[in-house]
Structure formats: structure tokens, C-alpha cells
N, C-alpha and C positions, 0 to 999 in steps of 0.2 A: 476525488472520491468524497462521498458524504460519510465520512467515518472519522472517528477520533477515539484515541485510547489514552488512558492515564499512564499505562505502562509502555515503555519503549519496546518496539518490535524490531528484531534484526532485519536489516534490509533483505537478506537472503530469504527470509520467511515470506515477505511480500512478493519477491521475484518468483518464488516457488508457487505461490497462490496464483499469480498471473500465468505462469507456465501451465499449471493445472487447468485453469479456465480456458486456455488456448488449446487444450488437448495434448500438450507436449509432455510425454512421460519420461523423456531422457534426462540425463544428468545436467544440472545447471552448474557451470564452471565459473569460478570467480577469477577475474583478470588480476594480474599482479604486474606492476604496481597499480594502486588506485588512481582514478581519474584526477587530473590536476585541478579540475573544477571543485571536487569534493573529497580531498584527501582525508582519510580517516573516518569518513562518515559510514558507519556500519550499522546504524539503527535509525528508526523513524519513530517520532512520538508527537502527539498533539494533545495539548491541555485545553479542553473545551469548557472549563469551569466558568470562566467569565461569560462566554457565549450562552451557556445554559442559564446562568443567573440573570443576565440582562435580557436576553431574547426568548428564553424558555425553549431554546432549540436543543435537540439531541439527535445523534445519528440514527438513521432508520435501518441501517444494515450493519451486520458484523463485518469483520475484515475480509473473510472469504467471500461473502456475498457481494461486498463492495468491489473487490478485485474482479469477480466474474461480471458484474454489471458494467464495469469500466471496459473490460475486454469486449463484451457484446456491443456496447455503444461504439467503440472504435471500429468494429467490423461493419457496423451499419452506417457509419458516417464517412468512411474513407472511400 
């Protein structure tokens, strides 16, 4: 996604945004226990300070628009 936030976002927030983009209005359930690949990872964050300073790059989309664009791209390329 072309998105970066200074503040951490709960993983469940991103999953809900992807579910919304997919048109899924049902409940999103969390599995217990967490995956062995990423135990305890319940948030996502990106610090783009260096990228912005060096390259002058900044995200073009907010998190919701980025999730929707990712979903649409996945639908059109699979």
C-alpha cells in the first residue's frame, strides 16, 4: 500500500477496512492463538520521515482509500 502513518494502527482496523472494501459487512473474528509467524503483532506502523526528507515522497492516500485501492487491484489482477 502506498500509505504510511506516524501513529500505530491496530491490525484489526486494517482488516476491517479491507473487509469494508470487499463489501463484507459481517463480523471479523480474531483467531486465538496468534499465528506462529507473528505472535503478539497487533498493530501496524510506518515511519516515513526519512523517505519524505530524502526523496520528498509522501503517501497519496489515507488508510481507508489505500485499503480499498489494494482490494480493487487484487480483484483486477487475480
